[in-house]
N, C-alpha and C positions, 0 to 999 in steps of 0.2 A: 208908485214906482214898480211894484211887482207886475201890475197890469200893463204898464208901458213896456217892460222887458218881454212879457209874454207876447204882446202884439208885434214887437220888433222881431222876435224870434220867428213868429209865424210868417211875417212878411218876407224875411230872408229865406226861409224854407220854400215859400211859394215862388219867389224869384228864381231860386236855384232850380226848382222843379220845372218852371217854364223854360229856363235856359236849356235844361236837359232835353226837354221835348223838342225844342227848336233844333238842337244838335242831332237828335235822333232822326228828324225829318230831313235835315240837310245831308246827313250821312247815308240816306236811303236805306235805313235798316228795316223797312217794311215794304212788302210788295202787296199793293192794294187789289190787284186783279183777282187773285184767288179768294180774297175776302168777299168780294161782290157775289161770287158764285155760291159760297157756302152760307153766307148770312141769310140769304133768301130761301133757304131750304128748311121747311118745317120739320122734316125728319131729323136733321142734324141738330136743330134747336131742341127738339124733344129729348133726344139721347143725351145731350149736354145737361139739360135740366134734371134728368133722372140721376146722372152721376153726381151732380152738385147736391141734389136732395139727399142722396145716400151719405155723402160726405158730411153734410150739415147735421143729419140725424146722428151720425157717430160722434160729432163734436158736442152736440147737445147732451147726448147720453153721458159723455165724458164729464162735462161740466156738472151735470146732475149728480153723478157719483161723487165728485169733489164736494158739492154742496151738502150731500148727505153725510160725508165724512166730517164736514165742519159743523154738523148738527144744526143745519138751517132747515126751514120748514117748506121751502119751495117744492112744488110738484113738477113733473116732467113737462106738462103743457105750458106752465108758466116759464120754465127754463127755455123751451122752444121759442116762445114769444119774445123773450128778452134777447135770445141769440139772433133772431131774425132782425130785431130792431138794431142790434149792434152791427150786423152786416150792412144794413141800410145806411147807417151813419159812417161806417168805415168807407163806404163807396163814395159818399158825397161830401165828406168833411175832411179836409187836410189837416196836418199838424197834430198837436197833442190833444185837442178836444175832438175826440172821435168815438168810434164804436165801443172800445173798451171802457172809456170813461162813462159813456151813456149807460152801458150795462151795469157798471158799478153804482152809478147814481140811482138807477131803478131798483136794483136788488137791495141796496142800502135802505131805500125808502120802504121796502117791503119787509125788512128785517131790522127795525129800529133798535132792538135790544142787542143785536149782534152785528152792528154795522161794520166793525173792523174785520170780522170773519167773512162777511159778505163781500167786501171789497177785495180781500185777500184771495177769495175763491176765483175771481176774475183774473187776477195776476198769475196765480199758480196754473190756471187752465191755459193761459197763453204761453207761459214758460215751458210747460210740459209739451204742448203742441210743437213749439219751435225746436225743442230738444230732439223729439222723435224725427222731425223733418231732417235735421242735420245728420242724425244717425243713419238714415236711409242712404245718404250719399257715402258715408263712411263705410258701411257694410258692403255697398256695391263696389267700391274701390278695392276692397279686399279680394274680390273675385276677378277683377280686371286690372291688375297692377301693370299689365303690359301697356296700358294707355299712358302711363307716366314716362315711358322711355323717350328721352329726347325732348320732353315737354316741361320746361321749367315752371310755367304757370300752374300746370296741373299738379306738379310735385309739391309746390308751396301750398296749393289748395288742399291737397290730400293730407299734408302734415297738419294743417289747421283743423280740418274736420276730424282727423283721427285723435288729435290731442283733446279736442272738445268732447268727443264721444267717450274717450277713455276717462276723462275727468268726471263726466256724468255717471259713468258706470261705477267708478271708485266711490264717489260721494253717495250714490244710491246704496251700494253694499254696506258702507260704513253706517249709513243712517238706520238701516234695518238690522244691524248687528248689535244685539243687546249689550255685550260687554263694553262697547264704546261709551255708553251712557253712565257706566259705573266709574269711569276714570275721574280723578279729581279735577283735571284740567277742563273736562267737559262740564262738570258741575259748576265750576267757576265762570265759564263762558255763559252758561244759562243764567246764572245768578246776576252777572253783569248786564245781560240783555233785559233782565226783568226789572231793572231799576226805573225805567221810564214806561209810561202807560202804553204808548204806541208800540214800542219794541216788545213789551210784555205780551200784548195782544197777538203780535205776529209770531212770537215764540210759541205761545200756547196753540195757535192755529197750526203751526208746523208740526208740533209734537203730536197732534191728533192723528196725523198720517201714520205714525208708528204702529198704531193698533190695527191698521187695515192694509197689510202688505198685498193681499190678494186683490183687493179693490184697486189699489194703485196699479198693480200689474194689469188689471182689466182696463184701466184708463189708458195705459200705454198701448194695449192691444187695439183699443178703439181709435187712438191716434194713428196707429199704423194702418188700420183699415181706411181711415179717412184719406190719408196721403196716397194709399194704393189706388183709391178711386180716382183721385186727381191725376195720378200718373197714367192710369189706363185711359182716361179721357184725353190726355195729351197724345197718347199712342194712337187713339182712334182719329183724332183731328189731324195728327201728323201724317197718317196714312192717306187721308184725303188731300193733303197738301203735297204728297209725294216726297216727304222728307226722308232722306237716306240715313236713318238712325236705327240702331238695334234697341230692343227692349232694355238691355242693360244700360245703354247710354241714356235712355229716358230716365231710368231709375237714379242715375247720377245727376243729370242736368236739372230736372224739374225741382227736386228739393232745394238745391242751391239757388236756383232762380227765384223760388218762393221766398227764401230767406232774404235775398238782396231786394226783392220787390217790396218787402215789408218796411223798408226805410220810409218814414213818413214825410214825403215832400209834397206830392200831389195826390188827390184821391185815387184809390184803386191801384196804386203802384204804377201809374202812367208815367212813362219816361224811364224810370229806374228798371222796370220790368223788361222793356224792349232792349235796353242796353245790356242787361244781364243775360238774356236769352241769346242775343246776337254774339256777345263775347264768348259764352260757353259753347255755342255752336261752332264758332271759329276755332276754339281750342280743341274741339273734338274732330277737327278736320273736315267739316261740312263745306263743300265747295261754294254753296250759296247760303252764307250765314244769315242773310236777310230773311230767310225762312223762319229763323228763330224769332225775330221781331214780329213777323206775320203771325206765327203761332201764338205768341204772347198776346198780341192785339185781339185775336179771335177769342182767346180764353177770357180776356178782360171784358169784352163785349158780352159774352155769355154770362160772366160773373155779375156784371152790372144789371143785366136783365133779371137774373135770379134774385139778386139782392134788393131789387125794387119791390119784390113781394113783401119785404120787411115793412114797407110803408103801411100795408094793411094792418099788420100787428101794432104798429106805432099809433095809428089812428084809433084803434080799439083799446089801447092800453091806458091804464091809469096808474099814477105813482102817488104813494102816500108821502107826505112831506116829513122829512126827519133831519133837515139841515143840509147845507151844501157839502160837496166833496171837492177838495182842492185838486187841481190838475196835477199836483205833485204827488198825490196819493197813488196814482197808477199811470203808467206810460202807455199810450196807444202806439202800437207798432204798425198801424195802417195796413192791416191784412188785405191783400188784393183778392183773395178768394175765401170762401167759408171753410176751408179745410185746415185752418191752423188751430 
């Protein structure tokens, strides 16, 4: 029954994704003429791969630091291999069985005595990456509040990202504030969560971060550098496409578009990404919003080419068998780029 439900859910997601792609093409959200000129340029491809490599290195180092805080034994080369394998599957596998699950499956096999912590490291790495991405847009809007004047859609979006960022900040400050853990209500919550094995493992994994505030801050910094590299790559490609956007507008649009593109319908954020970029470009007053879909498509192509390198790591990698991991243990967010 569970398998039937999973297959039905995947089928519905795929059909929805295909319908979205058809809508994108019929609505002419992509201008293919500029793509033909840019894609056949080796210099543009090389620059894109350099930016994507830097972004991936930041993400790998972030996950490595999380793994060390969880007291796992993986070394940085191993983490890099698993990350590239995850990128490869994120690109070519839609639905809930994708890169994050593959990474969790591999690292759990390599950490048979700490499988719960190993899987949790993948989840917290993704959550941390997404939180920083949204915070980019929130901070940018603080400096450009005049964009919101007369634009209802942007006002609603700004409110959402500000609330999310504010919540993340409050939770983070409380988490690292020692007196909060001495409260009786906090102790009761921890005691309640420790009654079942799975929740107890997750609680213990979360508590390990309390002892490493500077390392957590370093992870946030690496996430910020990764997103910065992706935004600067967008700025570079945008200049080649003659897109009339300022750097500030890119710092707002790109993180939000990444977040929407992460919805797991089709591989690589195809369809959802084009719609997100087109809509955000339109909200920002770009006269030719189809340039947003064009920029998104160009980024996706470069991302797919880069992620194909993960096949090399996949063919060389071996996994120790330590039992299956249910797809319910971790949710793949379908990252379209390696900068999450």
